[in-house]
N, C-alpha and C positions, 0 to 999 in steps of 0.2 A: 504493500500500500504507499501511495506516496504521501498521504497525510499523516503527518508524524505525533502520535498520542503519547500519554503519559499515562501509565497502570501502576498501581499499587496494589500489592498483594499482602495478606496477612496468612501467616500459619502457625497455630498454636501448641503444636507438637513439642514435648520436651526433649525428644530425642529425633534423631535424624532417621529417616525410614523413605519406604517409596515414594509416598505421598510430598515429602519434603523436596527429594530429588526431582520427582516430576515438575514440581512447583517451579524449581529451580531451573529446570531444562526448558521449561514455557519459557519464562521470563529471560533466559539467554538467547533465545530463539527469536522472540519479539525485538530485543534489543539490537541484534545481529540485522533486523529489517529496518532499523531505523528508529525505533519505539524509545522512549525514556521508560524505565522500569526503577522498582523499588520494592525489595521483600523486608518485610517485617516479620521477626522470629520471635519466640518467646523466651530463648537464652543466650548468652555469648556461645555455649559449647555448640549449638546448632549454627549460630552467626559464622561461625571461625570455621566450622567443618564446610560450608557452602562457599567459601571464599574462592574455592577453585573455579566455580561456574562463572567468574569474571563480574558478576552484577553487583549493584549498591546493596546493601544489607543494612538494616536497623535493628533493636531490640524494641519491642512494644508489648506488655502482657496485657489481656484481657482477661479478666479473673470470672468469677461465677457472675451468674444473671442479675443478682443484686448489685453489683457493684457497679452503679450508675456513674462514679467517679470516673472510672474506665473508660467508660464511653464518652462522655464531655473530653476527657485528656486527648482521645483518639480524635475526637471531631476537631479538636482545638488544631492538632496535627494535620487533618484531612483540609481543613480550612485554609492552613499554611501553604500547604504543597498545591493544591488544586488539581490533582488528578484528574482525568477526562473518565477514568473508571476504578472501581475496589473489586478485586478478587478475593472472596474470603475460601481458604482452602478447608477450614475446619469448621464441620456443621455447627457444633456445640456453641460456636460463637457469632452464630446468625443473629441474636437477639441483641449482644452488645455492638456487635459490628454494623448490624443493621440500623442501629440506632445512631451510630454516629455519623454514618454515612448520609442520613435522612438530616442530622443536626447541621451538618457540614455542606449540605447541600450537592452533595458529588452526583454529579450527571447520570453514572451508571454505575449500578450496584449487581454483581454475579457471583453465584455460590457455586463452587464444583464438590460434588458427591462421588467420591471415589469408592465407597461401600456403603450398604444400608445401615443406617444409624441406628442405635438401638430404640430410641423413640421418637421418630421422625414428626410423630403428629402432636407432640407436647404443645402445650398454649402458647409459649413464648415463641417457639418457631413457627405457629398458624400466624401469631400476629404479624411477626416481622415478614414471613414469605408473601402474606397477602399484601401490607402497606409498602414495605420498604425495598423489595426484592425484584429487579426487573427479571434475572433469568435463573435458571437451577440447570446446572449443565451435568449430568451423570455420564458416566465414560463405559455405560454397558445397557444397550436397550431393555434389558430384564431387570434393570434398577429402576427405570422410569415408571413401569405400572405401580409396584408398590409405594412409590414416594408420592403419585398421585391420588392412590387410596387412601394412603395415611392423611393427606392434606384436601379433603375435598371443597374447601374453601377457597385455594388458590387455582385461579386460572389455569386449566391444563398447559396452555399454549406457552406457559412459563417455562415448563419442564421440557429442553432438549439433549439429545445424545449426540456427545462427541467423542468417537474412541480415541483412546492415546496412542500416540505415534512414538515410532523408534526409527533413529537413523540407520541407514544400512549399516551392517555390522562390516568390519574391514578384518579379513583373515590374517592371524599371525602365529606365532610358533609359542605360544604360552603356556599349550598344553603340559609339556614335558616338566617345564620350570616351576609352574604353580603346584603340579603333583609333589615335585621334588620338595618344595618349599614346606607343605602341608604332610610330607611324612609318607605318601601315598606311592605304590609301586606302581612304576609307568604303564603296565599291562593291565593292572586290577579294574574290575569294573566299577565305575563311581556314577552312584547318584546323587543327587542332592538340591536343593533350594536357597533361594537369597531371600531376605525379608527380617523385618523386626521378629524379634523372639519373645511373641506375646501368646495369650491363649488362644486367640482368634485365629491364629494361623496353626495351631493343631500340630506342630512338630512333634510332638508326643507320638502320635500317627505314624508318623515317618522314621520316627526312631524304631518302634515296635516292627515297622514292615521290614526295616533294614536287618533286624534280629531274625525274620523268617528267611531271609537269603540266605545263599550260600556264603561259606566262610571267607571268601576272598573279595565280597562285594564291599565297597567302602561308599559312607555317607559324609559329604559336607553340608551343614548348613550356616551360610555367612551371615551374619547380622549380629545387632546389638537388642537388649531387653531383658526383662525380669525374668524370663524363663531359662535364663542359661543355666542355673544352677540347677533346676530342676531336670533339664534335658541330661545332663551330666550324672546326675543321680539314678538316671534310668537306664543311660548307657551301661552303667557298673550293674544295675540289677538286671539288664537282660545279657551281660556279660561280651558287650561290643565295644566297650570304653576305646579299645584299640582301632576301631574301623568309624567310629564318630569322630569327625573332626569340626571344630565349633572356632573358627578363626577370628570372630568378631565381624564388625562392620568393615568392609572393603569397598574402598571408591572404584578399584578396577574391577567391576562387576563383568564386564566384557571379557577380560582376561581370563576371570575366575570361572565362568562359564564354558569356556574351552575344555577344562578338566573333566567335565561330565560328560558321561554318555546319555543320561537320561535325567531332565529337569521334572521336578515333582512339585505339586501345589496339594497342600493335604487340608488345606484351610476348611472352617464351619462355614464362612461367608467373605466373599471376595468381590471385588470390581474387576475392572479390566487390570490385572496384575502386569505392571510394568517388567517385572523381571521375567515374566512368563513370556511376553512379547521379545525381550532383549534375547532368551534362549531360541525362541522361533527363528529369529534374524540369524543367529548363530548356527543354525541348522542342529539345534539338538531337539530332539523329540520330547514331548511331554505327556506327563501323566496328572491327571488333577482330579478332584474331587468335584462333584457337581456343582459348582460355584457359578454365578449369574456370567462374568466375565470370560471364563473359559467355553461355556457352551456357544458363545458368539464366536470366539477366534478358532475353537478347535472342531468345527461340524465337516464331516466328509466333503472333498471338493466336488464340483458338479461334473467332473471329467470320470468320475469312479474310481481314481485311485486312492491311496493312502491318506489320511487325514494327517494334521502336524503333530496332533496329541491322541490319546486315549483317556475318556472321561469314565471316571469309576466311582463306585459308592464310598461310604465315609469310613470302613472299618478298614483296619490295617492290612490283612489278608487280602482285600480288594485292589489296594494299592500294590502289594509284593506281588499278586499274579501276575497284572500289567506289566510290573517292571521287569519280571521274569521273562515274559514273553519278547520284550524289548530287547532285553540283555542277550538273549539266545538266538538272535538273528538281526546281524549287523545289515543285511540288505535292506529289511524294514525299515531300521533305524535311518539309512541313509536315505530311503526316499520320503520317508515323513520328516527328515531335518530338510529335503529340497522343497516340498511344499509349504513348510515354515517360511522359509526364505521367499518364496514365491509370495505368499499372502500378506506377509509383513510390507513387503515392497508395493502390493496392489491397494491393501485395504488398511493397512496400520502404519504408513510413512510419517514422517516427524513432519514434513514441507505441509502435506495435505493437512495434518492437525492444526499447523500453525493457521493456515489457509482459514479454517472454520473459527478458531478463538479470535482471530481478527475482527471477523463479521460478529460474533456474537459480544463481545467487548464493547466495539463502537455502535453497537445498535442495529444490526443489519442482519439478523440470522432468522431463518435460512435465506439465501439469497438464490 
């Protein structure tokens, strides 16, 4: 777009995860197109971790819904900065963020929802979405229906779907080096995932599934979070502590994925997981529980060939059975990987996502 705009985005997570990385990538992409951007983070730790994306960042805390002083402080900041749009990426901050944007008369307010909130129809959300919010962007079509059902007083046209986008993967030789760094034999079968180590992700399922697989199969789960210690304890209990690798948060997600033979999503609920799309872009087949984003990304192609992933039930043996099938068939893995690369290029491209977000943020969606 030739018209240069100014976007402020707010994210309230205390730790860096997929949503925070997605937000930083979006703003970096918009900045590369000539727009001015500013990302507001909850704390200095997240702010510092996002420095690599080369976008301006500041800290701004929004506490509970009764903290009207936070909304007033935010409104003062917005009134000073005069952005063309405000993007909220934490649903729980809809009330205070919406109030601040209204007080500051920010021209456009958009919320991004990456996973179905626990109580999307709570009173404060209903008020904010009906009165102050111009659009709610979900990253999977299957999130749109539940959001509309939970918020019957909000006009349905406010809800739009913009799938997440990923840049094309650049092949490299990271596989051997990453495996050596993690202490994994070069030829060992490796499964794994990337994400925050929190209960929603249900990585305990993945650990239990790994325990059901042959003793040479290793599992990598990269990320930080409150479930780190419990996953370590479970691995010891299952007798696979030498096969489970928890390297913590990794900025080099693309390189880490090259160490995997199969990428696994074991979540209870999920939107369009960025790590899943990155795995697809890298040609890594996916095994996923039946969560919304996976159903939209992993369906069989119209050509009748293999899909980029397998959707399974929520039991550990569902995961282990699908993983076993893939680990035993390198040709199938290669075919699924090729379909994943094609699908990301055609349906989940980063530039295509930026096009849609430009239109939504500046009030012209759909085009």
